[in-house]
C-alpha positions as CSV (number, residue, x, y, z in Angstrom):
1,M,-30.2,-44.2,14.3
2,D,-27.3,-43.0,17.0
3,K,-24.9,-43.1,14.1
4,T,-27.0,-40.9,11.7
5,T,-27.5,-38.3,14.3
6,S,-24.3,-38.0,15.7
7,A,-22.6,-37.5,12.1
8,P,-24.2,-34.0,11.2
9,G,-23.8,-32.9,14.9
10,E,-19.9,-33.7,14.5
11,K,-19.8,-31.8,11.0
12,R,-21.6,-28.6,12.5
13,E,-19.2,-29.0,15.4
14,G,-16.1,-29.1,12.9
15,R,-17.5,-25.9,11.5
16,G,-17.9,-24.3,14.6
17,I,-14.2,-25.1,15.4
18,K,-13.2,-23.8,12.0
19,L,-15.1,-20.6,12.1
20,N,-13.7,-19.7,16.0
21,G,-10.1,-20.9,14.4
22,M,-10.6,-18.1,11.8
23,T,-12.4,-15.4,14.5
24,R,-9.2,-16.0,17.0
25,Y,-6.7,-15.6,14.0
26,V,-8.2,-12.2,13.0
27,L,-8.4,-11.0,16.4
28,R,-4.8,-12.2,17.1
29,R,-3.5,-10.4,13.9
30,I,-5.7,-7.2,15.0
31,L,-3.8,-7.3,18.5
32,I,-0.3,-7.7,16.9
33,A,-1.3,-4.7,14.6
34,A,-2.6,-2.6,17.7
35,I,0.9,-3.5,19.4
36,T,3.1,-2.7,16.4
37,L,1.4,0.4,15.8
38,F,2.2,1.5,19.4
39,V,5.7,0.3,19.0
40,I,6.1,2.6,15.9
41,M,4.8,5.7,17.0
42,F,6.7,5.1,20.3
43,I,10.0,4.9,18.5
44,L,9.1,7.7,16.1
45,F,8.0,9.9,18.9
46,M,11.4,9.4,20.6
47,L,13.4,9.9,17.6
48,L,11.6,13.1,16.9
49,S,12.0,14.1,20.4
50,L,15.9,14.0,20.0
51,M,16.1,15.7,16.8
52,P,18.1,19.3,17.1
53,G,15.9,22.5,16.9
54,S,12.5,22.9,17.7
55,P,9.2,23.6,15.9
56,F,10.0,27.5,16.3
57,N,13.2,27.7,14.6
58,N,12.1,30.0,11.8
59,E,10.7,32.3,14.5
60,E,13.7,34.7,14.7
61,K,11.8,37.8,16.1
62,L,10.7,35.9,19.2
63,S,12.6,36.1,22.3
64,P,13.8,33.3,24.6
65,D,11.0,33.9,26.9
66,Q,8.3,34.0,24.1
67,L,10.0,30.7,22.8
68,A,9.2,29.0,26.1
69,A,5.9,30.6,26.2
70,L,5.0,28.7,22.9
71,R,6.2,25.5,24.3
72,A,4.4,25.5,27.4
73,H,1.3,26.9,25.3
74,Y,1.8,23.5,23.0
75,G,2.9,21.3,25.9
76,L,6.6,20.8,24.5
77,D,7.9,21.5,28.0
78,K,6.7,18.4,29.8
79,P,9.0,15.1,29.7
80,V,8.9,13.3,26.8
81,I,7.0,10.0,28.1
82,Q,4.4,12.2,29.5
83,R,4.1,14.0,26.3
84,F,3.9,10.8,24.3
85,L,1.4,9.2,26.5
86,I,-0.9,12.6,26.3
87,Y,-0.2,12.3,22.4
88,M,-1.6,8.6,22.3
89,W,-4.8,9.4,24.6
90,N,-5.3,12.3,22.2
91,M,-5.2,10.1,19.2
92,L,-7.3,7.4,20.6
93,H,-10.1,9.9,20.6
94,G,-9.3,11.2,17.0
95,D,-7.3,14.2,18.0
96,F,-3.8,14.4,15.9
97,G,-3.3,17.8,17.8
98,V,-2.3,20.9,15.5
99,S,0.5,22.1,13.1
100,Y,3.1,24.1,14.7
101,N,4.1,26.1,11.8
102,I,3.3,24.6,8.5
103,Q,-0.5,26.2,8.9
104,Q,-0.3,27.2,12.3
105,N,-2.9,25.7,14.6
106,M,-4.5,23.9,12.0
107,P,-6.0,20.9,13.3
108,I,-4.2,17.9,11.5
109,N,-7.3,16.1,10.9
110,R,-8.1,18.7,8.3
111,M,-4.5,18.9,6.9
112,V,-4.2,15.3,6.0
113,G,-8.1,14.6,5.2
114,A,-7.8,17.0,2.8
115,R,-4.5,15.4,1.0
116,L,-5.4,11.8,1.8
117,P,-7.7,10.9,-0.9
118,V,-5.8,12.2,-3.4
119,T,-2.9,10.3,-2.6
120,L,-5.0,7.1,-2.2
121,G,-7.4,7.5,-5.2
122,I,-3.8,8.1,-7.6
123,G,-2.0,5.1,-5.7
124,L,-4.9,2.9,-5.8
125,E,-5.6,3.6,-9.3
126,A,-1.9,3.2,-10.5
127,G,-1.7,-0.2,-8.5
128,I,-4.7,-1.7,-10.2
129,L,-3.7,-0.7,-13.4
130,G,0.0,-2.3,-12.9
131,A,-1.7,-5.6,-11.0
132,V,-3.8,-6.1,-14.0
133,V,-1.8,-5.3,-16.6
134,G,1.0,-6.9,-15.5
135,L,-0.7,-10.1,-14.6
136,V,-2.4,-10.3,-18.2
137,L,1.1,-9.8,-19.6
138,G,2.5,-12.2,-17.5
139,I,0.0,-14.9,-18.5
140,V,0.3,-14.4,-22.0
141,A,4.3,-14.4,-22.3
142,A,4.0,-17.9,-20.1
143,L,1.6,-19.5,-22.7
144,K,3.2,-18.1,-25.7
145,Q,6.9,-18.8,-24.7
146,R,9.6,-17.6,-27.2
147,T,7.1,-16.0,-29.4
148,F,6.8,-12.5,-30.4
149,L,4.2,-11.7,-27.4
150,D,6.4,-13.2,-25.3
151,A,9.6,-10.9,-26.4
152,G,7.3,-7.6,-26.3
153,A,5.9,-8.4,-23.0
154,T,9.7,-8.9,-21.9
155,L,10.8,-5.9,-23.3
156,I,7.9,-3.7,-21.8
157,S,8.9,-5.3,-18.3
158,T,12.7,-4.7,-18.7
159,L,11.9,-1.2,-19.7
160,G,9.7,-0.6,-16.4
161,V,12.1,-2.1,-14.2
162,S,15.2,-0.4,-15.6
163,L,13.7,3.3,-16.2
164,P,12.9,5.3,-13.3
165,S,8.9,6.5,-12.6
166,F,9.9,10.2,-13.2
167,V,11.6,9.6,-16.9
168,F,8.0,8.0,-17.9
169,A,6.4,11.2,-15.9
170,L,8.5,13.5,-17.7
171,A,7.9,11.7,-21.3
172,L,4.3,11.5,-20.4
173,S,4.2,14.9,-19.9
174,Y,6.2,16.0,-23.2
175,F,4.3,14.0,-25.7
176,L,0.6,14.0,-23.7
177,G,0.6,17.4,-22.0
178,F,2.7,19.5,-24.0
179,K,2.5,18.1,-27.7
180,L,-0.7,16.6,-27.9
181,Q,-2.5,18.6,-24.9
182,L,-4.4,16.0,-23.7
183,F,-4.3,16.1,-20.5
184,P,-3.0,19.1,-17.9
185,L,0.6,19.4,-17.2
186,L,-0.2,20.1,-13.5
187,Y,-3.1,18.8,-11.3
188,D,-5.9,20.7,-11.8
189,T,-8.6,20.0,-8.9
190,N,-11.5,20.8,-11.1
191,R,-10.4,18.0,-13.2
192,P,-9.2,15.4,-11.2
193,F,-9.6,12.3,-13.6
194,L,-7.8,13.9,-16.3
195,S,-4.9,15.2,-14.3
196,S,-4.5,12.0,-12.7
197,V,-3.9,9.8,-16.2
198,M,-0.4,10.4,-16.5
199,P,0.7,10.3,-12.9
200,V,-1.1,6.9,-12.7
201,I,0.5,5.5,-15.8
202,A,3.8,6.7,-14.7
203,L,3.5,5.2,-11.1
204,S,1.9,1.9,-12.4
205,M,5.1,1.2,-14.6
206,F,7.4,-0.3,-12.1
207,M,4.4,-2.5,-10.6
208,L,3.5,-3.6,-14.1
209,A,6.9,-4.6,-15.0
210,S,7.2,-6.5,-11.7
211,V,4.1,-8.5,-11.6
212,Q,4.8,-9.3,-15.2
213,R,8.0,-11.0,-14.7
214,Y,7.1,-12.8,-11.5
215,T,3.7,-13.8,-13.0
216,R,5.5,-15.3,-16.1
217,S,8.3,-16.9,-14.1
218,E,6.0,-18.8,-11.8
219,M,3.5,-19.5,-14.5
220,V,6.0,-21.3,-16.8
221,S,7.2,-23.4,-13.7
222,I,3.8,-24.3,-12.9
223,L,2.8,-25.6,-16.3
224,E,6.0,-27.4,-16.5
225,S,5.4,-29.2,-13.2
226,D,4.8,-32.9,-12.8
227,F,1.3,-32.2,-11.6
228,M,0.4,-30.3,-14.8
229,L,1.6,-33.0,-16.8
230,L,-0.2,-35.6,-15.1
231,A,-3.4,-33.7,-15.0
232,R,-2.9,-33.5,-18.9
233,S,-2.4,-37.4,-19.5
234,K,-5.8,-37.5,-17.6
235,G,-7.2,-35.9,-20.7
236,I,-8.5,-32.6,-18.8
237,S,-9.0,-29.9,-21.2
238,K,-6.1,-27.2,-21.5
239,F,-8.6,-24.4,-20.5
240,K,-9.3,-26.0,-17.1
241,L,-5.8,-26.8,-16.6
242,I,-5.0,-23.0,-17.1
243,A,-7.8,-21.8,-15.6
244,R,-8.4,-23.7,-12.5
245,H,-4.6,-24.8,-11.7
246,A,-2.2,-22.7,-13.3
247,I,-3.6,-19.2,-13.0
248,R,-5.0,-20.0,-9.5
249,N,-1.7,-21.2,-8.2
250,T,0.1,-18.2,-10.1
251,L,-2.2,-15.7,-8.0
252,I,-1.2,-17.2,-4.6
253,S,2.4,-16.4,-5.4
254,V,1.9,-13.4,-6.9
255,V,-0.4,-12.0,-4.3
256,T,2.4,-11.6,-1.8
257,V,4.5,-9.5,-3.7
258,M,1.7,-7.8,-5.5
259,V,0.1,-6.0,-2.3
260,P,3.4,-4.5,-0.6
261,M,3.9,-2.9,-3.9
262,L,0.6,-1.5,-3.9
263,V,0.7,-0.2,-0.5
264,S,3.9,1.6,-1.6
265,L,2.3,3.4,-4.8
266,M,-0.9,4.3,-2.2
267,S,1.8,6.0,0.5
268,G,2.3,8.2,-2.3
269,S,5.4,9.4,-4.5
270,L,7.0,12.6,-3.5
271,V,8.7,12.9,-6.9
272,M,5.2,12.3,-8.7
273,E,3.6,15.0,-6.7
274,K,6.6,17.4,-7.2
275,I,6.3,17.0,-11.1
276,F,2.5,17.0,-11.4
277,S,2.1,19.5,-8.4
278,I,-0.3,17.0,-6.8
279,P,-1.6,18.3,-3.2
280,G,-1.0,14.7,-1.8
281,L,0.6,13.6,1.7
282,G,3.8,13.0,0.3
283,S,5.1,16.4,-0.3
284,L,3.2,17.3,3.1
285,Y,5.3,14.9,4.8
286,I,8.8,16.2,3.7
287,T,7.4,19.5,4.5
288,A,6.6,18.7,7.7
289,I,10.1,16.8,8.5
290,Q,11.8,19.6,7.5
291,S,9.9,22.0,9.3
292,N,10.1,19.9,12.7
293,D,6.1,20.0,12.9
294,Y,6.0,17.0,14.9
295,N,2.4,16.5,14.7
296,V,2.1,16.1,11.0
297,V,4.8,13.7,10.6
298,L,3.3,11.5,13.4
299,A,0.0,11.9,12.0
300,I,1.1,10.7,8.3
301,S,3.2,8.1,9.8
302,F,0.4,6.6,11.5
303,V,-1.5,6.7,8.2
304,Y,1.0,4.8,6.4
305,S,1.4,2.3,9.1
306,V,-2.4,1.5,9.4
307,I,-2.4,1.1,5.3
308,F,0.6,-1.3,5.4
309,I,-0.7,-3.2,8.3
310,L,-4.3,-3.6,7.0
311,A,-2.8,-5.0,3.6
312,M,-0.8,-7.3,4.9
313,L,-3.9,-8.8,6.7
314,M,-5.7,-8.5,3.4
315,V,-2.5,-10.5,1.9
316,D,-3.3,-13.8,4.3
317,L,-7.2,-13.4,3.8
318,L,-6.8,-13.1,-0.2
319,Y,-5.3,-16.6,0.1
320,V,-8.3,-18.2,1.4
321,I,-10.4,-16.3,-1.1
322,I,-8.3,-17.4,-4.2
323,D,-7.8,-21.3,-3.0
324,P,-10.6,-22.1,-0.3
325,R,-8.8,-25.1,0.1
326,I,-6.2,-23.3,1.9
327,R,-7.1,-22.7,5.8
328,I,-6.1,-19.8,8.0
329,T,-4.1,-22.5,10.4
330,G,-1.9,-23.7,7.1
331,E,-3.9,-26.9,6.8
332,R,-5.5,-27.9,3.2
333,G,-8.8,-29.3,2.6
C-alpha cells in the first residue's frame, strides 16, 4: 500500500522539479537579456558621446550662446554618466526622448512606432517565405538526390547566395513593376500588400538559398546515418522514417541558423528601403547616425537588440517544441 501511494507522489514531485527547472531557466535568460541590453545601451551611449560634433551642427545661424542654451535645454551639458542614467530611467518609463533635428522635438516613440510595423512586417513576411520555400526545396533535394529536382533546387540556392538582394529587387522592379505593371514600383501606404510583394521576394532569396542548402546537407547526412539504416531494417515505413525522424532532426539543426537570419530581415534592409522607398527603420537609422540625432539612434538600437535577444530565447524554446525529448537542462528523455 505504501509503495502504490508513494510512486505517484514521486512522479508529481519529479514533474514539479522539471517545471521549476524550466521556470528558473527562463528567468535566468531574462535576467541575462536585461544585463546584456544595459551593457549594449551603455557602450552605445558612450560611443555616441565621443563622436565629433553635436546634433546642432547644421544650425549655422546660431551663435555660441544659443548653441549652449540648446545643449542646456536638452540636458546635453551634463556629465555623460549622469545623462546615461537619466536616459535609462526615462526609458524604463517608456520615454525615449525627442528628436533633436530630424523632426525637431518629435517624440521618438511616435517616430519609431510609425515605421516599426512596416519594417517588421516586410522582414517577417520575407523570413517566412524564405524559410518555408527553402525547407521544402531542401527536403525535396535530399529525397531526390542526383535528379533533375535536386539540380534545380541547387541552382536556385546558388543564385540566391551568389547574387545580392538588390539585383533581385531591380530585376523584379523591371519585369513585374515596369513591364507588366503588376505591382507598384515604389511603396504605396494605401496599398501595403501589393507594395510589399517585390521587396519580400527580393529579401527572402538569400534566406531561401541558405535554408535550402543547409536543409539538404543535414537531411542527406541523417538519411545515410546508421540509425536510419537500422530503423529501415526493422521494417519501419519510409513515410514514418522521413516524417518522424529525418525531418524532425533536420529542423533542430536548421532552426539554429534560421532564426538569426530572420532577425536580420526583420531588422530591415537599407538597400531595399532605398530601392522601393519603404518608410522603415533602416533609412531612419542611417539618417539619425549622419545627423548625430542620438536619441533616435539609441531607440532604434534598443529595438533591434530586443528583437535579437528574444529571437535567441525563441531558438531554445523551439528545440523543445520540435522534439519534446530535449529538456532545457540538456537532458534527453
